[in-house]
C-alpha positions as CSV (number, residue, x, y, z in Angstrom):
1,M,101.8,118.9,139.8
2,G,99.2,121.2,141.2
3,F,98.3,124.7,140.4
4,T,97.9,127.7,142.8
5,L,96.3,130.9,141.6
6,H,97.8,134.2,142.9
7,N,96.7,137.8,142.4
8,V,93.5,136.8,140.7
9,T,91.6,139.6,139.0
10,A,88.8,139.6,136.4
11,A,91.4,140.6,133.7
12,T,94.5,138.6,134.6
13,F,95.8,135.7,136.7
14,V,99.1,134.2,137.3
15,I,99.5,130.4,137.6
16,V,102.4,129.1,139.8
17,I,103.1,125.4,139.3
18,D,103.6,123.6,142.6
19,E,106.1,121.1,141.4
20,Q,106.7,117.9,143.3
21,W,109.9,116.1,142.8
22,L,111.2,112.6,143.5
23,L,114.7,112.1,144.8
24,I,116.1,108.7,143.9
25,L,118.9,107.4,146.3
26,V,120.6,104.4,144.7
27,Q,123.5,102.4,145.8
28,V,124.6,99.3,143.8
29,P,127.8,97.4,144.4
30,A,130.6,98.2,142.0
31,Q,131.0,94.6,141.0
32,P,129.8,93.2,138.8
33,S,129.5,96.5,137.0
34,K,126.6,95.3,134.7
35,H,124.1,95.9,137.4
36,R,125.2,99.6,138.1
37,V,125.3,100.2,134.3
38,A,121.8,98.7,133.9
39,V,120.4,100.9,136.7
40,W,122.2,104.0,135.2
41,R,120.7,103.3,131.8
42,E,117.2,102.8,133.0
43,L,117.3,106.0,135.0
44,R,118.6,107.9,132.1
45,R,116.1,106.2,129.8
46,M,113.2,107.5,131.9
47,G,114.7,111.0,132.1
48,A,116.0,111.1,135.7
49,V,118.9,113.6,136.2
50,P,121.9,112.9,138.4
51,L,122.5,115.5,141.2
52,S,125.5,113.7,142.7
53,P,126.7,110.1,142.8
54,G,123.9,107.9,143.7
55,T,121.3,110.7,143.9
56,W,118.9,111.3,141.0
57,V,116.0,113.7,140.6
58,L,112.8,113.4,138.6
59,P,109.4,115.2,138.6
60,A,106.8,113.4,140.5
61,H,104.6,112.4,137.6
62,P,102.8,109.2,136.6
63,A,104.5,109.1,133.3
64,F,107.7,107.8,135.2
65,D,105.9,105.0,137.4
66,E,106.8,102.1,135.1
67,G,110.4,103.2,134.7
68,L,110.8,103.7,138.4
69,K,109.6,100.1,138.9
70,R,112.0,98.8,136.3
71,A,114.9,100.7,137.9
72,E,114.1,99.5,141.4
73,S,113.9,95.8,140.1
74,L,117.3,96.4,138.5
75,V,118.7,97.7,141.8
76,A,117.3,94.7,143.7
77,K,118.9,92.3,141.0
78,G,122.2,93.9,141.8
79,D,121.8,93.6,145.6
80,G,121.7,97.3,145.9
81,S,119.6,99.7,147.9
82,W,116.8,101.9,146.6
83,T,115.1,104.8,148.4
84,L,112.5,107.0,146.7
85,V,111.8,110.2,148.5
86,D,109.0,112.6,147.8
87,A,110.6,116.1,147.8
88,S,109.1,119.6,148.0
89,P,112.3,121.8,147.8
90,R,112.4,125.2,149.4
91,S,113.6,128.4,148.0
92,S,116.2,127.9,145.3
93,G,116.1,124.1,145.6
94,A,113.0,124.0,143.4
95,E,114.8,126.0,140.7
96,T,117.9,123.7,141.0
97,F,115.8,120.5,140.4
98,R,113.7,122.2,137.6
99,S,116.8,123.6,135.9
100,A,118.7,120.4,136.0
101,F,115.6,118.5,134.5
102,E,115.0,121.1,131.9
103,T,118.5,121.4,130.8
104,A,118.7,117.6,130.3
105,R,115.5,117.7,128.1
106,L,116.7,120.8,126.2
107,E,119.9,118.9,125.4
108,E,118.0,115.9,124.2
109,W,115.6,118.1,122.0
110,A,118.7,119.9,120.5
111,E,120.4,116.6,119.7
112,F,117.2,115.3,118.2
113,S,116.8,118.4,116.1
114,A,120.4,118.1,114.8
115,D,119.7,114.5,113.8
116,C,116.5,115.6,111.9
117,G,118.8,118.1,110.1
118,K,121.2,115.4,109.2
119,F,118.3,113.2,107.9
120,E,117.1,116.1,105.6
121,L,120.6,116.6,104.4
122,E,121.0,112.9,103.6
123,I,117.9,112.9,101.5
124,A,119.0,116.1,99.7
125,K,122.4,114.3,99.0
126,E,120.8,111.2,97.7
127,I,118.6,113.4,95.4
128,S,121.5,115.4,94.1
129,R,123.4,112.2,93.4
130,G,120.5,110.7,91.6
131,K,120.6,107.7,93.9
132,F,117.1,106.5,93.4
133,T,117.2,102.8,94.6
134,F,114.7,100.9,96.7
135,A,117.6,99.8,98.9
136,E,118.4,103.4,99.7
137,L,114.7,104.2,100.2
138,E,114.4,101.4,102.7
139,E,117.4,102.6,104.5
140,E,115.9,106.1,104.8
141,E,112.5,104.8,105.9
142,Q,114.3,103.0,108.7
143,S,116.1,106.2,109.6
144,L,112.8,108.1,109.7
145,E,111.2,105.5,111.9
146,R,114.1,105.6,114.4
147,L,113.6,109.4,114.5
148,R,109.9,108.9,115.2
149,R,110.5,106.4,118.0
150,W,113.1,108.7,119.5
151,Y,110.6,111.6,119.3
152,R,108.0,109.5,121.1
153,E,110.5,108.6,123.9
154,L,111.6,112.2,124.4
155,K,108.0,113.5,124.4
156,S,106.9,110.9,127.0
157,R,109.5,112.2,129.6
158,D,109.1,116.0,128.7
159,V,106.4,116.4,131.4
160,L,107.4,120.1,131.6
161,Q,105.9,120.5,128.1
162,L,108.8,122.6,126.7
163,P,108.2,124.4,123.5
164,Q,111.1,122.6,121.9
165,A,108.8,119.6,121.7
166,G,106.5,121.4,119.2
167,D,109.6,122.4,117.2
168,A,110.7,118.8,117.2
169,A,107.3,117.6,116.0
170,A,107.5,120.1,113.0
171,R,111.0,118.7,112.3
172,V,109.8,115.2,112.2
173,A,107.0,116.2,109.8
174,R,109.5,117.9,107.6
175,C,111.6,114.7,107.6
176,A,108.5,112.7,106.5
177,E,107.7,115.2,103.8
178,A,111.3,115.0,102.5
179,L,111.2,111.1,102.5
180,E,107.9,111.2,100.7
181,G,109.4,113.4,98.0
182,Y,112.3,111.2,97.7
183,A,110.2,108.0,97.5
184,S,108.2,109.6,94.7
185,L,111.5,110.1,92.8
186,V,112.6,106.6,93.5
187,Y,109.3,105.2,92.1
188,E,109.5,107.4,89.1
189,A,113.0,106.2,88.3
190,T,112.7,102.6,88.9
191,L,109.1,101.6,88.0
192,P,108.1,101.2,84.4
193,G,105.8,104.2,83.5
């Protein structure tokens, strides 16, 4: 992504992001379906957004290079065809691409935030029940680690740097604080004083 300065004065300036996009044109035979599913999963994992059957869009950004290589390899393994096209859409096309990609990221951040909320509720529930066991603590530690991994995955494909990423980082920090508080209660309840 490049930047172009418009209407520059000493007091203000406006930055217009010159977004470049990749169109991914994929065709994989229907049978066996495992190849199509593997390609679909890899494209989703990296953050690509389907525009129509066999056509996906992704910002042209180095963060996606490895995932693109993996997806192309999966297409080849399934005897399919793979075409990667650099795209500079005109007029509303750029907004269509950006909107589709941004909507997908916003949905992911919302789902992530909801799961963080569930985690915090689960900790509160265990505290209210007085369930202070090492087994429960270990389970909650695993849940927090899953949230952290998921956050890193989402952050790695949020190349538009949406503000929801900052909100999500704060949610993970609150989850970690909640777990730390719960861990203290577990240790107090189970270890001889």
